[in-house]
C-alpha positions as CSV (number, residue, x, y, z in Angstrom):
1,X,12.7,-11.3,-2.0
2,X,13.9,-7.8,-2.9
3,X,13.7,-8.4,-6.6
4,X,10.2,-9.9,-6.3
5,X,8.9,-6.9,-4.3
6,X,10.5,-4.4,-6.7
7,X,8.9,-6.3,-9.7
8,X,5.5,-6.2,-8.0
9,X,5.7,-2.5,-7.4
10,X,6.5,-1.9,-11.0
11,X,3.7,-4.0,-12.6
12,X,1.0,-4.4,-9.9
13,X,-2.5,-3.7,-11.3
14,X,-5.4,-2.6,-9.3
15,X,-8.1,-5.0,-10.5
16,X,-10.7,-4.6,-7.8
17,X,-14.3,-5.5,-7.4
18,X,-16.5,-4.8,-4.3
19,X,-17.0,-7.7,-1.9
20,X,-18.8,-6.1,1.0
21,X,-17.5,-4.1,3.9
22,X,-18.6,-2.6,7.1
23,X,-20.1,0.8,7.5
24,X,-21.5,2.8,10.4
25,X,-21.0,6.0,12.3
26,X,-17.3,5.6,12.9
27,X,-14.4,4.4,10.9
28,X,-13.9,0.7,10.4
29,X,-11.1,-1.4,11.8
30,X,-9.4,-4.2,9.9
31,X,-7.4,-6.7,12.1
32,X,-4.9,-9.2,10.7
33,X,-2.3,-11.5,12.1
34,X,-0.6,-9.2,14.5
35,X,-1.6,-5.8,13.0
36,X,-4.6,-3.6,12.5
37,X,-5.6,-0.5,10.5
38,X,-8.6,1.7,10.2
39,X,-10.3,2.8,7.0
40,X,-13.1,5.4,6.4
41,X,-16.6,4.3,7.2
42,X,-17.8,5.1,3.7
43,X,-15.2,2.8,2.2
44,X,-15.4,-1.0,2.1
45,X,-13.1,-3.9,1.9
46,X,-12.7,-4.9,-1.7
47,X,-11.6,-8.1,-3.5
48,X,-8.1,-7.5,-4.8
49,X,-8.1,-10.6,-7.1
50,X,-4.9,-12.4,-7.5
51,X,-2.6,-9.5,-8.3
52,X,0.1,-10.7,-6.0
53,X,0.1,-14.5,-5.6
54,X,3.3,-14.4,-3.4
55,X,1.6,-12.2,-0.8
56,X,0.7,-13.7,2.6
57,X,-2.3,-11.3,2.6
58,X,-3.8,-9.3,-0.2
59,X,-6.8,-7.1,0.3
60,X,-8.0,-3.6,-0.7
61,X,-10.1,-0.8,0.7
62,X,-11.9,1.9,-1.1
63,X,-15.0,3.8,-1.9
64,X,-16.1,1.0,-4.3
65,X,-16.0,3.2,-7.4
66,X,-13.7,2.4,-10.4
67,X,-10.1,1.6,-9.6
68,X,-9.8,4.1,-6.7
69,X,-8.5,2.0,-3.8
70,X,-5.7,1.2,-1.4
71,X,-4.3,-2.2,-2.1
72,X,-2.8,-3.7,1.1
73,X,-0.3,-6.5,0.9
74,X,1.8,-8.4,3.4
75,X,4.9,-10.3,2.3
76,X,6.6,-12.5,4.9
77,X,10.0,-14.3,5.0
78,X,11.9,-11.8,2.9
79,X,15.2,-10.2,3.4
80,X,15.6,-8.1,6.5
81,X,15.4,-4.4,5.6
82,X,16.2,-1.9,8.4
83,X,18.0,1.4,9.0
84,X,21.3,-0.3,8.3
85,X,20.6,-1.4,4.8
86,X,17.5,0.6,3.6
87,X,19.7,2.8,1.5
88,X,20.6,0.0,-0.8
89,X,17.0,-1.1,-1.1
90,X,16.0,2.6,-1.8
91,X,18.5,2.7,-4.7
92,X,17.4,-0.5,-6.2
93,X,13.7,0.6,-6.0
94,X,14.5,4.0,-7.6
95,X,16.2,2.3,-10.5
96,X,13.4,-0.3,-11.1
97,X,10.3,1.8,-11.0
98,X,10.0,3.7,-14.3
99,X,6.7,5.5,-13.6
100,X,8.1,7.2,-10.5
101,X,7.9,10.9,-10.4
102,X,9.0,11.4,-6.8
103,X,10.9,9.1,-4.4
104,X,11.6,6.7,-3.0
105,X,11.5,8.9,0.1
106,X,12.3,7.6,3.5
107,X,9.8,7.9,6.3
108,X,8.5,6.1,9.4
109,X,5.2,4.3,9.7
110,X,4.1,2.7,12.9
111,X,7.6,3.4,14.3
112,X,9.2,1.3,11.5
113,X,11.4,2.3,8.5
114,X,9.4,2.8,5.3
115,X,9.9,4.1,1.7
116,X,7.3,6.0,-0.3
117,X,7.0,6.4,-4.1
118,X,4.7,8.8,-5.9
119,X,3.9,7.9,-9.5
120,X,1.8,9.0,-12.5
121,X,1.2,5.8,-14.4
122,X,-1.3,7.5,-16.7
123,X,-2.2,11.1,-17.3
124,X,-5.4,10.9,-15.2
125,X,-4.1,8.4,-12.6
126,X,-1.8,8.6,-9.6
127,X,-0.2,6.0,-7.3
128,X,1.3,6.4,-3.9
129,X,3.1,3.3,-2.7
130,X,4.4,3.1,0.8
131,X,6.4,0.0,1.9
132,X,6.9,-0.6,5.6
133,X,9.7,-2.9,6.8
134,X,9.4,-5.0,10.0
135,X,12.2,-7.6,10.2
136,X,11.5,-10.1,7.4
137,X,7.9,-8.8,6.8
138,X,7.0,-6.0,4.4
139,X,3.6,-4.2,4.5
140,X,2.8,-2.4,1.2
141,X,0.1,0.3,1.0
142,X,-0.6,1.0,-2.7
143,X,-3.0,3.9,-3.0
144,X,-4.2,4.3,-6.6
145,X,-6.7,7.0,-7.7
146,X,-8.0,9.2,-10.4
147,X,-6.6,12.7,-10.3
148,X,-10.0,14.3,-9.9
149,X,-10.5,12.3,-6.7
150,X,-7.0,12.9,-5.2
151,X,-8.1,14.8,-2.1
152,X,-10.7,12.2,-1.0
153,X,-8.5,9.3,-1.8
154,X,-5.4,10.6,-0.1
155,X,-7.4,11.5,3.0
156,X,-8.6,7.8,3.2
157,X,-5.1,6.4,2.4
158,X,-3.6,8.7,5.1
159,X,-6.0,7.4,7.7
160,X,-5.1,3.8,6.8
161,X,-1.3,4.4,7.0
162,X,-1.5,6.6,10.1
163,X,-3.7,4.1,12.0
164,X,-1.5,1.1,11.1
165,X,-0.4,-0.7,14.2
166,X,1.7,-3.8,14.8
167,X,0.8,-5.8,18.0
């Protein structure tokens, strides 16, 4: 599973098209099988296509303009990554992702161990990929955006990651 996930992080495209969403006065909550997250009210849930056919869940959230979006993936039944072995995974990931400019950096999301990579795949594009490990399940938050929209996009991506909860 580790090699599959590393490969996905290296080549994963953001091919998104709008498919609806929910708006209103407050932020919008997305609930999955045992987890939830919140995204900005002026964003919508997007169709992420079939970028990751091995994912148990693949969806995206964004303002519905261009390729600016957070791609959210859930991978189940992988190898257990926890504090005892995250260092080895961190080294493998650092060696595999060529567009990385910073990281992988260790952090905690929803009380779980996580790794974050910052990348500049093109001169006017940025990616921030955060992978959260929960037993044999991995949650990936792949925030891609144009550099001129960095502040808005990172604010929305931060909201999603910070609101992420596992039941």
